[in-house]
C-alpha positions as CSV (number, residue, x, y, z in Angstrom):
1,X,79.7,82.3,86.1
2,X,83.3,83.0,87.0
3,X,84.1,85.2,89.9
4,X,85.9,88.5,90.2
5,X,87.7,89.5,93.4
6,X,88.3,93.1,94.5
7,X,91.3,93.4,96.8
8,X,91.9,96.5,99.0
9,X,90.1,98.8,101.3
10,X,86.6,99.1,102.6
11,X,85.8,102.5,104.2
12,X,83.1,104.3,106.1
13,X,82.8,107.5,104.0
14,X,81.8,110.7,105.7
15,X,80.7,113.1,102.9
16,X,80.7,116.8,103.6
17,X,79.0,119.0,100.9
18,X,80.3,122.6,100.8
19,X,80.0,125.5,98.3
20,X,83.8,125.8,98.0
21,X,86.9,124.4,99.6
22,X,88.6,126.4,102.4
23,X,91.9,128.2,102.1
24,X,94.4,127.6,104.9
25,X,93.0,129.0,108.2
26,X,89.6,129.5,106.5
27,X,86.1,128.5,107.5
28,X,83.1,127.5,105.4
29,X,79.6,126.1,106.2
30,X,78.7,122.5,105.5
31,X,75.5,122.4,103.5
32,X,74.8,118.7,103.9
33,X,76.5,115.6,105.1
34,X,76.1,111.8,104.9
35,X,77.7,108.7,106.2
36,X,77.9,105.7,103.8
37,X,79.9,102.7,102.6
38,X,82.9,103.4,100.5
39,X,86.6,102.5,100.0
40,X,88.1,101.8,96.5
41,X,87.9,98.0,96.7
42,X,84.5,98.1,98.4
43,X,83.2,100.4,95.7
44,X,84.5,98.3,92.9
45,X,83.2,95.1,94.4
46,X,79.7,96.7,94.9
47,X,79.7,98.0,91.4
48,X,80.6,94.6,89.9
49,X,77.9,93.0,92.0
50,X,75.3,95.5,90.9
51,X,76.2,94.7,87.3
52,X,75.4,91.1,87.9
53,X,78.9,89.7,88.4
54,X,79.9,87.1,91.0
55,X,81.8,89.6,93.1
56,X,84.0,89.0,96.1
57,X,85.7,91.4,98.4
58,X,89.0,90.7,100.1
59,X,90.3,93.2,102.7
60,X,89.4,94.1,106.3
61,X,86.1,94.4,108.0
62,X,86.4,96.2,111.3
63,X,84.3,96.2,114.5
64,X,82.3,99.4,115.3
65,X,78.9,101.0,115.0
66,X,79.2,101.1,111.1
67,X,80.0,97.4,110.5
68,X,76.3,96.4,110.1
69,X,75.9,99.1,107.4
70,X,78.9,98.0,105.5
71,X,77.7,94.4,105.5
72,X,74.1,95.3,104.6
73,X,75.3,97.4,101.7
74,X,77.4,94.5,100.4
75,X,74.5,92.2,100.8
76,X,72.3,94.6,98.8
77,X,74.8,94.4,95.9
78,X,75.3,90.6,96.1
79,X,78.9,90.9,97.2
80,X,80.5,87.9,99.0
81,X,82.6,89.2,101.8
82,X,83.0,85.8,103.6
83,X,86.7,85.7,102.9
84,X,87.4,89.2,104.3
85,X,89.6,89.3,107.4
86,X,87.7,90.6,110.4
87,X,89.7,92.7,112.8
88,X,89.0,94.0,116.3
89,X,89.7,97.6,115.3
90,X,87.4,100.4,113.9
91,X,86.7,100.3,110.2
92,X,88.8,102.4,107.9
93,X,87.3,105.8,107.4
94,X,87.5,108.5,104.7
95,X,86.4,112.2,105.1
96,X,85.5,113.6,101.8
97,X,84.7,117.3,101.1
98,X,82.7,117.9,97.9
99,X,82.2,121.3,96.5
100,X,79.3,122.6,94.4
101,X,81.0,121.5,91.1
102,X,81.3,117.9,92.3
103,X,85.0,118.1,92.9
104,X,86.4,116.5,96.0
105,X,89.1,116.5,98.7
106,X,89.8,113.3,100.5
107,X,91.4,112.5,103.9
108,X,91.6,108.9,105.1
109,X,92.1,107.1,108.4
110,X,93.7,103.6,108.0
111,X,93.5,100.4,110.0
112,X,94.5,97.9,107.2
113,X,95.7,94.6,108.7
114,X,96.0,91.6,106.3
115,X,98.7,89.7,104.6
116,X,99.0,87.5,101.4
117,X,98.6,84.5,103.7
118,X,95.1,85.7,104.6
119,X,94.1,85.5,100.9
120,X,92.6,82.1,100.5
121,X,93.3,79.9,97.5
122,X,89.6,79.3,97.4
123,X,89.2,82.9,96.1
124,X,91.2,81.9,93.0
125,X,89.0,79.0,92.2
126,X,86.9,79.8,89.0
127,X,88.0,83.4,89.1
128,X,88.4,85.4,85.9
129,X,89.8,88.7,87.4
130,X,91.6,90.0,90.4
131,X,91.2,93.8,90.8
132,X,93.8,95.5,93.0
133,X,93.3,99.0,94.3
134,X,94.9,101.5,96.7
135,X,95.8,100.7,100.3
136,X,98.1,102.3,102.8
137,X,100.5,99.6,103.8
138,X,104.3,99.4,103.9
139,X,104.5,96.1,102.2
140,X,101.6,96.6,99.8
141,X,103.7,95.8,96.6
142,X,105.0,92.6,98.0
143,X,101.6,91.6,99.3
144,X,99.9,92.3,95.9
145,X,102.7,90.6,93.9
146,X,102.3,87.5,96.0
147,X,98.6,87.3,95.3
148,X,99.0,88.3,91.6
149,X,101.6,85.6,91.0
150,X,99.3,82.9,92.5
151,X,96.5,84.2,90.3
152,X,98.5,84.3,87.1
153,X,99.6,80.7,87.6
154,X,95.9,79.8,87.3
155,X,95.4,82.0,84.2
156,X,93.5,84.7,86.1
157,X,93.7,88.2,84.7
158,X,95.0,91.1,86.8
159,X,93.5,94.6,86.8
160,X,94.6,97.5,88.9
161,X,93.2,100.9,89.8
162,X,96.2,102.3,91.6
163,X,94.8,105.5,93.2
164,X,97.1,108.2,94.6
165,X,98.6,106.0,97.3
166,X,100.0,103.4,95.0
167,X,100.9,105.9,92.3
168,X,103.0,107.9,94.8
169,X,105.3,104.9,95.2
170,X,106.6,105.6,91.7
171,X,107.2,103.5,88.7
172,X,110.3,101.5,89.8
173,X,108.8,100.5,93.2
174,X,105.4,99.5,91.6
175,X,107.0,97.8,88.5
176,X,107.0,94.2,89.9
177,X,103.2,94.5,90.2
178,X,102.6,96.4,87.0
179,X,104.4,93.6,85.1
180,X,101.7,91.2,86.3
181,X,98.8,93.4,85.2
182,X,96.7,92.9,82.1
183,X,95.0,96.3,82.4
184,X,95.3,99.4,84.6
185,X,93.1,102.4,85.2
186,X,95.3,105.3,86.5
187,X,94.0,108.8,86.5
188,X,95.9,111.5,84.6
189,X,97.5,112.7,87.8
190,X,98.4,109.1,88.8
191,X,99.9,108.4,85.4
192,X,102.1,111.5,85.7
193,X,103.2,110.4,89.2
194,X,104.3,107.1,87.7
195,X,106.0,108.2,84.5
196,X,106.4,112.0,84.7
197,X,104.1,112.8,81.7
198,X,102.1,111.1,79.1
199,X,105.1,111.6,76.7
200,X,106.7,108.8,78.7
201,X,103.6,106.5,78.7
202,X,105.6,103.9,76.9
203,X,107.2,103.0,80.2
204,X,103.8,101.6,81.2
205,X,102.7,100.2,77.8
206,X,106.0,98.3,77.5
207,X,104.9,96.1,80.5
208,X,101.1,96.5,80.7
209,X,99.1,95.5,77.6
210,X,96.2,98.0,78.2
211,X,96.7,101.4,79.9
212,X,93.5,103.3,80.3
213,X,94.1,106.8,81.7
214,X,91.1,108.5,83.2
215,X,91.0,112.2,82.5
216,X,87.9,113.5,84.1
217,X,85.9,115.7,81.8
218,X,88.4,114.8,79.0
219,X,87.3,111.2,79.0
220,X,89.6,108.2,78.6
221,X,93.0,107.9,76.8
222,X,93.7,104.3,75.9
223,X,97.3,103.4,75.3
224,X,98.9,100.2,73.9
225,X,102.4,99.4,72.9
226,X,103.4,100.8,69.5
227,X,99.8,101.8,68.7
228,X,98.2,105.2,68.3
229,X,96.4,106.5,71.4
230,X,92.6,106.2,71.3
231,X,90.6,109.0,72.9
232,X,87.1,108.3,74.2
233,X,84.8,111.1,75.5
234,X,81.9,110.7,77.9
235,X,78.3,111.2,76.6
236,X,77.1,114.7,77.7
237,X,74.1,115.0,80.0
238,X,70.8,116.5,78.8
239,X,69.3,119.3,80.8
240,X,67.3,116.9,83.0
241,X,70.6,115.7,84.7
242,X,73.5,117.5,86.4
243,X,76.7,116.5,88.1
244,X,76.3,116.5,91.9
245,X,79.2,114.3,93.1
246,X,82.4,112.9,91.6
247,X,83.2,110.6,94.5
248,X,83.6,107.0,93.3
249,X,83.3,107.8,89.6
250,X,86.8,106.3,88.9
251,X,85.9,103.2,90.9
252,X,82.6,103.0,88.9
253,X,84.5,103.2,85.6
254,X,87.0,100.5,86.7
255,X,84.2,98.1,87.8
256,X,82.1,98.7,84.7
257,X,85.1,98.2,82.4
258,X,86.0,94.9,84.1
259,X,82.4,93.9,83.8
260,X,82.4,94.6,80.1
261,X,85.5,92.5,79.6
262,X,83.9,89.7,81.6
263,X,80.9,90.0,79.1
264,X,83.4,89.3,76.3
265,X,83.3,92.9,75.1
266,X,86.6,94.1,73.6
267,X,88.5,96.8,75.4
268,X,87.1,99.6,73.3
269,X,83.5,98.6,73.8
270,X,84.2,98.1,77.5
271,X,85.5,101.7,77.7
272,X,82.3,103.0,76.1
273,X,80.1,101.0,78.5
274,X,82.2,102.1,81.5
275,X,82.0,105.8,80.4
276,X,78.3,105.6,80.3
277,X,78.2,104.0,83.8
278,X,80.6,106.4,85.4
279,X,78.9,109.5,83.8
280,X,75.5,108.4,85.2
281,X,77.2,107.9,88.7
282,X,78.0,111.6,88.7
283,X,74.3,112.5,89.0
284,X,74.0,110.7,92.3
285,X,75.5,111.4,95.8
286,X,77.9,108.9,97.3
287,X,80.7,106.6,96.1
288,X,78.3,103.6,95.5
289,X,76.3,105.2,92.6
290,X,76.8,102.5,90.0
291,X,73.7,102.5,87.8
292,X,72.0,99.3,86.7
293,X,72.7,97.7,83.3
294,X,69.2,98.8,82.3
295,X,69.9,102.4,83.2
296,X,73.1,102.3,81.3
297,X,71.4,101.0,78.2
298,X,68.7,103.6,78.4
299,X,71.2,106.4,78.7
300,X,73.1,105.0,75.7
301,X,69.9,105.3,73.7
302,X,69.0,108.9,74.7
């Protein structure tokens, strides 16, 4: 089995559940809270591992009271983190407020400290995909381009889930990395940050073969160069399920889509599979809510 490497951030997530978000200078009660493993790259690696892929994480693992939890959760999902760079700093953390509709607000504390030189060539051996995701780092584009070029020389495919942090850099600054990508998963808001509006999506499709824009309740819009946009909607829940938490749903979609492609599904079938997975993740709390393949297949048959 070929490997897939998720590159980016591992976080300690502090989840705060509230009825509604505060307005400036306001105050609301916290109904519930939890501390769990998160971070975009960590979530994607864990999701891929849970779907049976040979998943590796590359990024930082810090040293604090949460390190054992982060490693234990990776172990539970069969994620190899032996190539991660260990640092003598606290782990990255994210503070996520989630309202009663499942919408979220996110604040992050960053201790990212790795370079392209820390990314071992051994990670490229027998790899099929490298998946890049958002990090706060001044030289992030150069760092990711260096790794991506090394991967492309070996015929490895590049996927990217940019997140707000990378999308905010803008199209021109991110272009050297986009040109190396086979597939990207921006949210609607991130796509608009990059190209202004979907009317200008050709700026992305001219250089990225597969652009999958995640649109929340409106599903996925799939764009290719000089082809009609394809629109995919998520399967609705029956009354026995409800949305409780949207944290990590985009990461779940990206992981499941890459897993589908690794199973030799075409992009369209991979989107359908990933929508089923990400929809099911909404019914669980936390950013590591990837369902099993069996749960996805059962949901598909409902």
